[in-house]
ZASE-31950 format. One record per residue: residue number from 1; residue in one letter; x, y, z of N, C-alpha, C in turn; chain. Coordinates in pm, 1 decimal, m for minus. Last residue first. Layout:
NUM, A, X, Y, Z, X, Y, Z, X, Y, Z, A
...
END
This chain:
100, N, m869.6, 10125.3, m2974.2, m933.6, 10258.3, m2972.9, m847.8, 10362.0, m3030.4, A
99, D, m802.5, 9862.7, m2946.0, m783.9, 9922.4, m3079.1, m846.9, 10060.2, m3085.5, A
98, N, m696.0, 9657.0, m2728.6, m735.4, 9799.6, m2723.1, m704.1, 9865.1, m2856.5, A
97, S, m831.7, 9328.6, m2720.8, m727.0, 9421.7, m2764.3, m782.3, 9564.4, m2761.2, A
96, P, m935.7, 9144.1, m2432.3, m968.4, 9216.7, m2556.5, m855.9, 9314.7, m2592.3, A
95, H, m896.3, 8872.7, m2288.6, m802.7, 8984.9, m2303.2, m835.2, 9058.4, m2432.5, A
94, I, m1125.1, 8710.3, m2314.4, m1070.2, 8741.4, m2181.3, m981.4, 8864.3, m2188.4, A
93, R, m1167.4, 8698.9, m2586.9, m1275.2, 8745.8, m2500.6, m1222.6, 8784.3, m2362.6, A
92, S, m930.0, 8593.5, m2674.5, m966.1, 8727.7, m2721.5, m1082.4, 8784.1, m2639.8, A
91, S, m936.5, 8341.9, m2553.4, m835.8, 8437.7, m2507.4, m867.5, 8578.7, m2556.3, A
90, V, m1144.9, 8224.7, m2699.8, m1159.3, 8244.9, m2555.2, m1060.0, 8349.8, m2507.8, A
89, T, m1032.7, 8222.0, m2957.4, m1160.7, 8287.2, m2932.1, m1176.1, 8318.9, m2784.9, A
88, S, m801.9, 8070.8, m2918.4, m787.4, 8210.2, m2961.0, m917.3, 8287.4, m2938.2, A
87, Y, m917.2, 7824.8, m2845.5, m831.8, 7895.8, m2752.2, m819.9, 8042.3, m2790.7, A
86, A, m1054.6, 7756.8, m3079.9, m1130.0, 7776.2, m2956.3, m1047.4, 7855.5, m2856.4, A
85, N, m838.1, 7730.8, m3257.5, m940.5, 7831.9, m3281.2, m1020.0, 7861.1, m3154.3, A
84, C, m705.9, 7514.9, m3134.9, m637.4, 7644.7, m3148.6, m737.9, 7756.3, m3172.4, A
83, L, m899.0, 7313.3, m3161.0, m858.5, 7357.7, m3027.5, m787.7, 7493.3, m3033.0, A
82, H, m909.2, 7286.3, m3441.8, m1029.6, 7325.9, m3367.7, m992.8, 7379.8, m3229.3, A
81, F, m647.6, 7198.9, m3490.3, m695.1, 7323.1, m3550.3, m815.6, 7376.1, m3474.6, A
80, N, m649.7, 6954.6, m3350.6, m556.9, 7061.0, m3309.9, m601.7, 7196.2, m3364.6, A
79, L, m843.2, 6819.6, m3504.0, m867.4, 6846.5, m3363.1, m776.9, 6957.6, m3312.9, A
78, A, m715.9, 6802.0, m3750.0, m842.0, 6874.2, m3739.6, m872.5, 6909.7, m3595.3, A
77, T, m497.8, 6641.9, m3675.4, m475.2, 6777.2, m3727.9, m601.4, 6860.3, m3715.8, A
76, R, m627.2, 6405.6, m3600.5, m548.4, 6478.0, m3501.1, m524.1, 6622.0, m3546.7, A
75, T, m741.9, 6331.1, m3844.3, m827.2, 6359.5, m3729.1, m753.4, 6442.1, m3626.6, A
74, V, m508.0, 6287.8, m3992.2, m604.5, 6387.7, m4035.6, m694.1, 6427.6, m3919.5, A
73, S, m391.6, 6079.8, m3847.8, m320.8, 6207.9, m3856.6, m415.2, 6317.7, m3900.3, A
72, R, m585.2, 5880.5, m3885.7, m553.9, 5923.4, m3750.4, m483.7, 6058.9, m3752.3, A
71, Y, m575.6, 5846.4, m4160.6, m697.1, 5901.1, m4099.6, m671.7, 5949.5, m3957.9, A
70, F, m310.7, 5743.2, m4179.4, m349.4, 5865.4, m4249.4, m471.8, 5928.2, m4183.0, A
69, L, m323.4, 5510.5, m4025.9, m231.2, 5616.6, m3986.9, m268.2, 5748.4, m4053.1, A
68, K, m514.0, 5369.3, m4175.8, m543.6, 5406.3, m4038.0, m452.8, 5520.5, m3991.8, A
67, E, m372.2, 5334.3, m4415.4, m497.5, 5409.8, m4414.3, m532.4, 5456.3, m4274.4, A
66, A, m157.0, 5178.1, m4328.1, m130.8, 5310.9, m4382.9, m257.2, 5395.4, m4382.5, A
65, V, m300.3, 4949.6, m4248.4, m216.9, 5021.0, m4153.0, m192.1, 5162.3, m4201.3, A
64, K, m419.8, 4849.2, m4475.9, m505.6, 4911.9, m4376.3, m424.6, 4991.4, m4275.0, A
63, T, m201.0, 4940.1, m4751.5, m268.5, 4846.1, m4662.5, m349.4, 4922.4, m4560.1, A
62, C, m201.3, 5052.2, m5084.0, m183.3, 5082.1, m4942.0, m260.5, 4981.4, m4858.8, A
61, R, m36.6, 4915.0, m5359.7, m161.5, 4927.0, m5287.3, m131.2, 4955.4, m5141.5, A
60, E, 90.9, 4954.1, m5676.7, 118.6, 4965.6, m5533.7, m12.4, 4991.5, m5462.5, A
59, K, 148.0, 4729.7, m5953.1, 80.1, 4840.8, m5887.6, 121.1, 4843.4, m5741.9, A
58, E, 252.6, 4609.7, m6263.8, 280.3, 4623.6, m6121.1, 210.1, 4746.4, m6067.9, A
57, R, 59.2, 4420.1, m6488.2, 116.5, 4548.5, m6451.4, 139.2, 4554.9, m6300.3, A
56, G, m71.0, 4191.3, m6558.4, 72.7, 4182.2, m6537.0, 137.9, 4314.5, m6501.3, A
55, R, m340.6, 4185.7, m6571.0, m270.6, 4213.4, m6695.8, m118.6, 4210.3, m6680.1, A
54, A, m416.2, 4148.7, m6306.0, m441.6, 4041.0, m6402.0, m364.9, 4061.9, m6533.1, A
53, N, m140.7, 4299.9, m6118.4, m283.0, 4276.7, m6146.9, m295.5, 4169.4, m6256.3, A
52, S, 95.3, 4246.4, m5866.9, 68.3, 4247.7, m6010.6, m79.0, 4219.9, m6033.1, A
51, Y, 201.6, 4462.5, m5599.2, 139.7, 4341.8, m5651.1, 118.2, 4357.1, m5800.6, A
50, R, 338.1, 4591.0, m5308.1, 346.1, 4587.5, m5453.4, 287.2, 4455.5, m5499.8, A
49, V, 201.1, 4767.4, m5038.1, 230.6, 4637.3, m5094.8, 234.5, 4649.3, m5247.0, A
48, S, 282.9, 4962.0, m4755.7, 235.6, 4956.7, m4893.0, 285.3, 4827.0, m4956.9, A
47, S, 385.7, 4913.8, m4507.9, 249.2, 4965.7, m4513.2, 196.6, 4971.8, m4655.6, A
46, T, 624.7, 4817.5, m4412.1, 548.3, 4732.0, m4502.0, 405.1, 4781.3, m4514.1, A
45, A, 718.0, 4998.3, m4231.7, 787.4, 4990.0, m4359.4, 708.6, 4905.5, m4459.5, A
44, L, 582.5, 4962.7, m3999.7, 538.7, 5073.0, m4085.0, 605.3, 5066.9, m4222.0, A
43, A, 478.1, 4703.3, m3827.4, 583.2, 4734.2, m3924.2, 532.5, 4841.7, m4018.7, A
42, R, 381.5, 4770.5, m3494.7, 346.9, 4736.3, m3632.7, 457.7, 4780.7, m3725.9, A
41, A, 545.0, 4632.7, m3209.7, 509.0, 4748.8, m3291.0, 475.5, 4702.9, m3432.4, A
40, P, 403.3, 4393.6, m2988.1, 503.9, 4429.4, m3088.1, 455.2, 4546.3, m3173.1, A
39, R, 319.7, 4466.4, m2651.7, 274.7, 4439.3, m2788.1, 383.7, 4475.2, m2887.8, A
38, Y, 394.8, 4542.7, m2403.9, 445.2, 4414.5, m2450.6, 402.5, 4383.8, m2593.0, A
37, C, 265.3, 4781.6, m2355.0, 411.6, 4785.3, m2360.9, 469.8, 4652.5, m2409.9, A
36, A, m4.1, 4744.3, m2329.8, 45.1, 4786.2, m2461.7, 197.3, 4781.1, m2469.9, A
35, C, m164.3, 4479.5, m2179.0, m63.1, 4583.0, m2161.1, m1.1, 4617.3, m2296.4, A
34, A, m331.2, 4274.1, m2260.5, m390.0, 4394.0, m2202.0, m290.3, 4509.3, m2196.2, A
33, N, m170.2, 4071.5, m2357.5, m273.4, 4126.4, m2445.3, m327.6, 4258.8, m2393.1, A
32, S, m7.4, 4023.4, m2141.4, 56.0, 4066.8, m2265.3, m46.1, 4120.0, m2364.7, A
31, H, m198.9, 3941.1, m1955.4, m124.2, 4065.1, m1932.0, m60.2, 4114.3, m2061.9, A
30, W, m283.9, 3700.1, m2066.1, m379.6, 3809.4, m2050.2, m306.4, 3941.0, m2035.0, A
29, A, m45.7, 3555.9, m2050.2, m105.5, 3581.2, m2180.7, m204.1, 3695.0, m2172.6, A
28, N, m11.5, 3548.4, m1772.2, 87.9, 3615.9, m1856.3, 33.1, 3647.7, m1994.3, A
27, V, m237.5, 3398.9, m1702.4, m223.4, 3536.7, m1652.5, m123.4, 3613.7, m1738.6, A
26, R, m176.2, 3157.5, m1833.5, m298.4, 3228.9, m1867.8, m289.9, 3375.5, m1824.2, A
25, A, 59.0, 3085.7, m1704.3, 62.5, 3111.4, m1847.9, m60.6, 3190.1, m1891.3, A
24, R, m42.1, 3044.7, m1447.1, 57.6, 3149.1, m1471.7, 63.4, 3186.1, m1619.5, A
23, D, m211.2, 2827.9, m1494.6, m267.9, 2955.2, m1449.1, m170.9, 3070.3, m1471.9, A
22, R, m20.1, 2637.2, m1568.8, m124.7, 2676.0, m1665.5, m186.6, 2809.0, m1626.6, A
21, E, 124.5, 2616.2, m1329.5, 191.5, 2662.7, m1451.0, 90.4, 2710.8, m1555.2, A
20, I, m80.8, 2515.1, m1166.5, m18.3, 2643.9, m1134.1, 51.3, 2701.2, m1256.6, A
19, R, m127.5, 2271.9, m1294.3, m234.8, 2372.0, m1286.7, m178.6, 2509.1, m1256.2, A
18, R, 117.7, 2145.0, m1257.2, 73.1, 2176.1, m1393.4, m35.9, 2281.3, m1392.2, A
17, G, 115.5, 2119.5, m978.4, 218.3, 2200.2, m1044.2, 179.0, 2239.0, m1186.1, A
16, L, m103.3, 1947.9, m948.7, m108.2, 2080.6, m889.3, m6.1, 2172.9, m955.1, A
15, L, m3.9, 1722.4, m1076.9, m120.7, 1790.4, m1131.9, m133.2, 1931.2, m1077.9, A
14, T, 205.0, 1667.7, m901.5, 234.0, 1696.2, m1041.2, 117.5, 1770.3, m1106.2, A
13, S, 64.3, 1614.8, m669.9, 154.2, 1730.3, m672.4, 191.2, 1767.9, m815.5, A
12, R, m72.1, 1383.3, m751.9, m145.7, 1504.6, m713.3, m56.5, 1627.3, m718.9, A
11, K, 144.4, 1209.9, m799.1, 55.3, 1245.2, m909.3, m22.7, 1372.9, m876.5, A
10, V, 247.8, 1184.5, m547.9, 331.1, 1242.0, m653.0, 243.0, 1289.1, m766.9, A
9, C, 31.6, 1057.9, m424.9, 77.0, 1189.7, m377.4, 161.6, 1259.1, m483.5, A
8, C, 17.9, 816.5, m566.7, m93.8, 910.9, m571.4, m51.2, 1050.3, m529.1, A
7, H, 264.7, 699.1, m495.8, 236.9, 730.2, m635.4, 123.4, 832.1, m647.3, A
6, K, 224.9, 661.7, m222.8, 330.4, 752.7, m266.9, 306.8, 794.4, m412.1, A
5, R, 21.4, 470.8, m232.9, m2.2, 600.5, m170.1, 101.0, 703.2, m217.7, A
4, V, 150.2, 259.0, m354.0, 34.0, 318.7, m418.3, 8.8, 457.8, m364.6, A
3, G, 350.0, 198.4, m165.3, 386.4, 239.8, m300.1, 272.1, 306.9, m373.8, A
2, E, 201.7, 115.2, 56.4, 285.6, 234.7, 65.6, 321.6, 287.7, m73.2, A
1, M, 80.8, m120.0, 0.3, 0.2, m0.2, 0.2, 85.1, 126.1, m0.5, A
END
């Protein structure tokens, strides 16, 4: 009986160790997905793709990464322009110029 009992204890501890390792792996995987610092940066150099169409002519096509970056920069520029206009309007109301 001693050998059977020892085998069961070893088996339980092995299963416990595997469960702990599996839980650690799950937490690490969740953290790497949730935390932006562990995400690999997108390759900006491959944002345009060269391909041949049906007639054999080479063309260049922008990928979604390039489109997203373009729209993000356009949105950011429009927002900065709007904020600058709002600031100048507010500052002119607070500090009116003396053009008398």
